[in-house]
C-alpha positions in Angstrom: 0.0 0.0 0.0 1.4 3.4 -1.0 0.7 6.0 1.7 2.9 8.6 0.1 1.3 11.6 -1.6 2.0 11.6 -5.3 2.3 14.8 -7.3 -1.2 16.5 -7.4 -2.7 14.3 -4.7 -3.3 17.2 -2.3 -5.4 18.9 -5.0 -7.5 15.8 -5.5 -8.0 15.4 -1.7 -9.0 18.9 -1.1 -11.2 19.7 -4.2 -14.6 18.6 -2.9 -16.6 20.6 -0.3 -19.2 17.9 0.2 -18.3 15.3 2.8 -19.3 11.6 3.1 -19.3 8.8 5.6 -17.4 5.5 4.8 -17.5 2.0 6.4 -14.9 -0.5 5.5 -13.9 -4.0 6.5 -11.0 -6.3 6.2 -9.8 -9.5 7.9 -6.3 -8.3 7.3 -5.1 -6.0 10.1 -2.5 -4.3 8.0 -5.0 -3.4 5.4 -7.5 -2.1 8.0 -4.8 0.1 9.6 -3.6 1.3 6.2 -7.1 2.2 5.0 -7.8 4.0 8.2 -4.7 6.1 7.8 -5.6 7.0 4.2 -9.2 8.0 5.0 -8.0 10.2 7.9 -6.1 12.3 5.3 -9.0 12.7 2.8 -11.1 15.7 3.5 -13.9 14.3 1.5 -14.5 11.8 4.3 -15.8 13.3 7.5 -16.5 10.0 9.4 -15.7 6.3 9.0 -16.2 3.0 10.8 -13.9 0.0 10.8 -15.0 -3.6 10.8 -13.1 -6.9 11.0 -15.1 -8.8 8.3 -17.7 -8.3 5.6 -20.3 -10.1 7.8 -19.6 -7.7 10.7 -19.7 -4.7 8.2 -23.3 -5.7 7.3 -24.3 -6.2 10.9 -22.6 -3.2 12.5 -22.3 -0.4 10.0 -24.6 2.7 10.1 -27.3 2.2 7.5 -26.9 5.9 6.6 -23.3 5.2 5.4 -22.5 6.7 2.0 -19.8 4.3 0.8 -19.0 0.8 1.9 -15.5 -0.6 1.1 -14.6 -4.3 1.2 -12.0 -6.5 -0.4 -13.7 -8.7 -3.0 -11.5 -11.7 -2.0 -12.9 -11.7 1.5 -16.5 -12.3 0.4 -17.7 -15.9 0.9 -20.7 -15.4 -1.5 -20.9 -13.7 -4.8 -20.6 -9.8 -4.6 -24.3 -9.5 -5.7 -25.4 -11.4 -2.7 -23.3 -9.4 -0.3 -24.2 -6.0 -1.8 -27.9 -6.9 -1.7 -27.6 -6.9 2.2 -26.4 -3.3 2.2 -28.6 -0.2 2.2 -29.9 0.4 -1.4 -28.8 4.1 -1.4 -25.2 3.3 -0.5 -22.3 3.1 -2.9 -20.0 0.1 -3.0 -16.3 0.1 -3.6 -14.6 -3.3 -4.0 -10.9 -3.6 -3.4 -9.2 -6.1 -5.9 -6.1 -8.2 -5.4 -5.1 -8.4 -9.0 -7.3 -9.4 -12.0 -6.7 -13.1 -12.8 -8.0 -14.0 -16.3 -10.3 -16.7 -14.9 -11.9 -14.1 -12.5 -12.6 -11.3 -15.0 -16.3 -12.3 -15.6 -16.8 -12.8 -11.9 -15.4 -9.3 -11.1 -17.3 -7.6 -13.9 -20.6 -9.2 -12.8 -20.3 -7.6 -9.3 -22.9 -4.8 -9.0 -20.4 -2.5 -7.4 -20.1 1.3 -8.1 -16.3 1.1 -8.4 -13.2 -1.0 -8.1 -9.7 -0.2 -6.8 -6.6 -2.4 -6.8 -4.9 -2.8 -3.5 -1.6 -2.4 -5.3 -2.7 1.1 -6.3 -4.0 2.3 -2.9 -2.8 5.8 -1.9 -4.4 9.0 -0.6 -4.7 10.3 -4.1 -6.2 7.2 -5.8 -8.6 6.5 -2.9 -9.8 10.1 -2.7 -10.2 10.3 -6.6 -12.1 6.9 -6.6 -14.5 8.0 -3.9 -15.1 11.3 -5.5 -15.9 9.7 -8.8 -18.2 7.1 -7.2 -20.1 9.9 -5.5 -20.3 11.7 -8.8 -22.0 8.7 -10.4 -19.0 7.3 -12.3 -17.8 3.7 -12.2 -14.0 3.8 -11.7 -11.9 0.7 -12.2 -8.2 -0.2 -12.5 -6.6 0.0 -15.9 -5.8 -3.7 -15.8 -9.5 -4.6 -15.4 -10.6 -2.2 -18.1 -8.0 -3.6 -20.5 -9.1 -7.2 -19.9 -12.8 -6.3 -20.3 -12.1 -4.6 -23.6 -10.0 -7.6 -24.8 -12.8 -10.0 -23.8 -15.4 -7.8 -25.5 -13.5 -7.8 -28.8 -13.3 -11.6 -28.9 -16.0 -13.7 -30.4 -18.0 -15.8 -27.9 -17.3 -19.5 -28.0 -19.4 -22.1 -26.0 -17.8 -25.0 -27.7 -14.8 -27.2 -27.0 -12.4 -24.4 -27.9 -13.4 -22.5 -24.8 -10.4 -22.1 -22.4 -10.1 -24.9 -19.9 -10.7 -24.2 -16.2 -7.6 -24.4 -14.3 -7.9 -25.5 -10.7 -4.9 -26.2 -8.5 -4.6 -29.7 -6.9 -5.6 -28.2 -3.5 -8.6 -26.4 -5.1 -9.7 -29.7 -6.7 -9.5 -31.3 -3.3 -11.5 -28.6 -1.6 -14.1 -28.6 -4.4 -14.6 -32.3 -4.0 -15.3 -31.9 -0.3 -17.5 -28.9 -0.9 -19.6 -30.9 -3.4 -20.0 -33.5 -0.8 -21.7 -30.9 1.5 -18.9 -30.4 4.0 -18.7 -27.0 5.8 -15.5 -24.9 5.8 -14.9 -26.2 9.4 -15.2 -29.8 8.3 -13.0 -29.3 5.2 -10.4 -27.6 7.4 -10.4 -30.5 9.8 -10.1 -33.1 7.1 -7.4 -31.4 5.2 -5.6 -30.2 8.4 -5.7 -26.5 7.3 -7.0 -23.4 9.0 -10.6 -22.3 8.4 -9.1 -19.0 7.2 -7.2 -20.9 4.5 -10.3 -22.9 3.5 -12.4 -19.8 3.2 -9.8 -18.3 0.9 -9.8 -21.4 -1.3 -13.6 -21.6 -1.5 -13.8 -17.9 -2.5 -11.3 -18.5 -5.3 -13.2 -21.6 -6.4 -16.4 -19.7 -6.6 -14.7 -17.0 -8.7 -13.1 -19.5 -11.1 -16.5 -21.3 -11.5 -18.3 -17.9 -11.8 -20.8 -19.3 -9.3 -22.8 -17.1 -6.8 -22.7 -19.6 -3.9 -21.4 -23.0 -2.8 -24.4 -25.0 -4.0 -24.2 -23.6 -7.5 -20.5 -24.3 -7.6 -20.9 -27.8 -6.4 -23.7 -28.5 -9.0 -21.6 -27.0 -11.8 -18.6 -29.1 -10.8 -20.6 -32.3 -10.8 -22.4 -31.3 -14.1 -19.1 -30.6 -15.9 -17.3 -33.5 -14.4 -14.8 -31.5 -12.3 -15.6 -33.8 -9.3 -17.2 -37.1 -8.9 -19.3 -38.5 -6.1 -19.2 -42.2 -5.6 -22.9 -42.3 -4.7 -23.9 -40.5 -7.9 -26.0 -38.0 -5.9 -26.3 -34.3 -6.5 -24.9 -32.0 -3.8 -27.1 -31.2 -0.8 -29.6 -28.4 -1.3 -28.7 -26.6 1.9 -24.9 -26.5 2.1 -23.2 -25.1 5.1 -21.6 -21.7 4.7 -19.0 -21.9 7.5 
């Protein structure tokens, strides 16, 4: 995270007379502290609240908040499901951790009002992004814009020439257990990993499968032969979320 003012940042930070309220969340303490320091230096923001997870953000934030900020990788469900839980008048800024090719459609489908890469975070970029969101624009990183334009220029193919889905061996393992209806806690115990690690893996799997939730991902995995259940049954209809 870049906390250093770039040339022209002070003008960006000071140019607006209207002030807004912001609520943000992150499970990463470094990111929380960094965002707090940046927001304290932006005159556009007159108040903010800090939350330790997206779930706590939804439960604890003031419903009158103008802008909600959350890292997209920390969402257990699809962004549309998370955003639907927030006040309808609020604006949503999603923080990206890169733009993997297999996640472009997933990111683009998120009904957010703006995107900002965590690699580009600075007083100037955050202030400019917030200002543009409030003004009704939809700012996004250049990398995401470029990939969306490249994808839009390519003819759609639903046939066998479609790029293969690439899952790591660990993701394949987690997907198989997810399809069998195991919760994050159960998967973590079986693989001897932390629940935090499993949550990250499940989020990545949902993104790669372009699925809004665990049930959808499991059904798609079974339908497309990504995993196999010995009993031949479909995944459970009410899969655990933790």
